C-alpha positions as CSV (number, residue, x, y, z in Angstrom):
1,M,-2.3,-37.9,-3.9
2,D,-1.6,-41.4,-2.6
3,G,-2.0,-42.1,1.1
4,A,1.6,-43.3,1.4
5,E,2.8,-40.3,-0.5
6,S,1.0,-37.9,1.8
7,A,2.3,-39.7,4.8
8,R,5.9,-38.9,3.7
9,V,5.1,-35.2,3.1
10,Y,2.8,-34.8,6.2
11,P,4.1,-36.7,9.2
12,F,0.7,-36.0,10.9
13,P,-2.6,-36.9,9.2
14,A,-3.0,-34.8,6.1
15,P,-5.7,-32.1,6.3
16,V,-8.8,-33.3,4.7
17,E,-11.0,-30.6,3.1
18,T,-14.2,-31.2,1.4
19,I,-15.2,-29.6,-1.9
20,V,-17.6,-27.3,-0.1
21,E,-14.8,-26.1,2.2
22,L,-12.5,-25.5,-0.7
23,R,-15.2,-23.5,-2.7
24,T,-15.9,-21.5,0.4
25,R,-12.2,-20.6,0.8
26,L,-11.9,-19.9,-2.9
27,T,-15.0,-17.4,-2.7
28,L,-13.6,-15.7,0.3
29,A,-10.2,-15.4,-1.4
30,E,-11.7,-13.9,-4.5
31,E,-13.7,-11.4,-2.4
32,R,-10.6,-10.3,-0.6
33,L,-8.7,-10.0,-3.9
34,T,-11.5,-7.7,-5.3
35,E,-11.3,-5.6,-2.2
36,L,-7.5,-5.3,-2.4
37,K,-7.7,-4.3,-6.1
38,A,-10.2,-1.6,-5.2
39,M,-8.0,-0.3,-2.4
40,L,-5.1,-0.2,-4.8
41,E,-7.0,1.7,-7.4
42,D,-8.0,4.2,-4.7
43,M,-4.4,4.6,-3.7
44,R,-3.4,5.2,-7.4
45,R,-6.1,7.8,-7.8
46,D,-4.9,9.6,-4.7
47,R,-1.3,9.4,-5.8
48,D,-2.2,10.8,-9.2
49,A,-4.2,13.6,-7.6
50,W,-1.3,14.6,-5.3
51,R,1.1,14.4,-8.2
52,E,-1.0,16.6,-10.4
53,Q,-1.4,19.1,-7.5
54,A,2.3,19.2,-6.8
55,Q,3.2,19.7,-10.5
56,T,0.6,22.4,-11.1
57,R,1.5,24.3,-7.8
58,P,4.1,27.0,-8.4
59,A,7.5,26.9,-6.6
60,T,6.8,30.3,-5.1
61,R,3.7,31.4,-3.2
62,T,2.1,34.9,-2.8
63,C,0.8,36.2,0.4
64,D,-2.3,38.4,0.9
65,T,-0.1,41.4,0.4
66,D,1.0,40.2,-3.0
67,V,4.6,39.8,-1.8
68,V,6.4,36.9,-3.4
69,V,7.9,34.5,-0.9
70,A,10.3,31.9,-2.1
71,V,9.9,28.4,-0.6
72,A,13.1,27.7,1.3
73,P,14.7,24.2,0.7
74,Y,14.6,21.8,3.6
75,D,17.7,22.0,5.7
76,R,18.0,19.0,8.1
77,M,21.2,20.2,9.8
78,R,19.4,23.4,11.0
79,L,16.8,21.3,13.0
80,Y,19.4,19.7,15.2
81,P,21.7,21.9,17.2
82,K,25.4,20.9,17.2
83,R,26.5,19.0,20.2
84,S,29.8,19.7,21.8
């Protein structure tokens, strides 16, 4: 980039970074990207495990007395009393 061109884009002196600084920033960015990819893979594994558990779990549960109890649907309106 030409000095006059950078003066138009950057009204203050343009930041000057050496090759060493740029390589350091690149290395740090690559390390962070690797960490983020690992975190994403962990989240995907957790999601898949939860999904598998939810799909294999029956919609009804049995108690210790072998009585079948149906899981009631969530009713939000029952949680909040009616105001008058």
